[in-house]
N, C-alpha and C positions, 0 to 999 in steps of 0.2 A: 397202848400206843402200839402202834404194827412195825416192825423190821421192814425198811424200805431196802431200796434196791442200792443207794448210797450206803445203809450199812452193811449190806454183802460183799458188795465191793471192796469194801474200809477192812475187814474183818477178812477177807480172803487174801489181800495185801500184807496185813500182818501173819497170818500162816505162812505166804511165799516169803515173807520176809525172813523168817525163822529158819527155814530149814537149813540144815548143814550136813556137810558130808561126812560120815563115820565109817572107817573097815568098809567103804565101797559101798556103801547104803547109805541112802537120803533120809534122814531121819530130822524132827522137830526139836529143836531147844527148849523145851518148855518153859521155863522161867522167861526167853524172849519174847514167847506168843504171850504169856499172861501180862510181862511189862506193854506189849503191845497192846491187849486187851483195855487195860485199865488206862492208860493213856488216852484210848479212843472216846471209852463210855464215859471218861471224867469231863473230855470234851465237848459230847453231847449233853451229858443231863451233870446241873450243877448241883445234885443229891446223891451223885452214885457214890456210892461207901466203900473206895479201894479194900480197905481192912477187910468188910463182911465177904464181899466179891472173892481177894485172896483164900482167905480162912474156909469158905464153900470150895473150893478150890483144892483144899489142903496145903496151903503154903501160909506165907505170912507179909507183912509191909517190911518186914525186917529182910527175908529173904529178896524183894524188889530193891530197894535201898544198898544191900550188900552187890546185888548184880548190877546196877547201876552203877555203883564207886568201881567195880571192874573196870566198866567198859570206860569210864573218863577216864583212868589211869591209864591204858591202853591208846585212849585217843591221844593224852598229854606227852607220853612216851613212846610210843608205836609200839608197844608189846615187849620191850625189851626193858624191863623193870626189874631192881633187887628183889620186889614181891614175887617174883615170876613169870 
């Protein structure tokens, strides 16, 4: 299977949406990049194994779930939560 223009565009969108300003610098949120790639690859290939992919990237599925939980709490409560 070759990588198509659609794939390149989707990967570029994941990277662009993961940019964060930090101390006056433009940085990438690694977990956001990995989460975006997992979602995209999973939508394109039913055989995609997120656990293997994340392990190869130095992360884990647990990291993904923790990050998504943080995002859900922030969306529900607007960031002002007792959790910090």
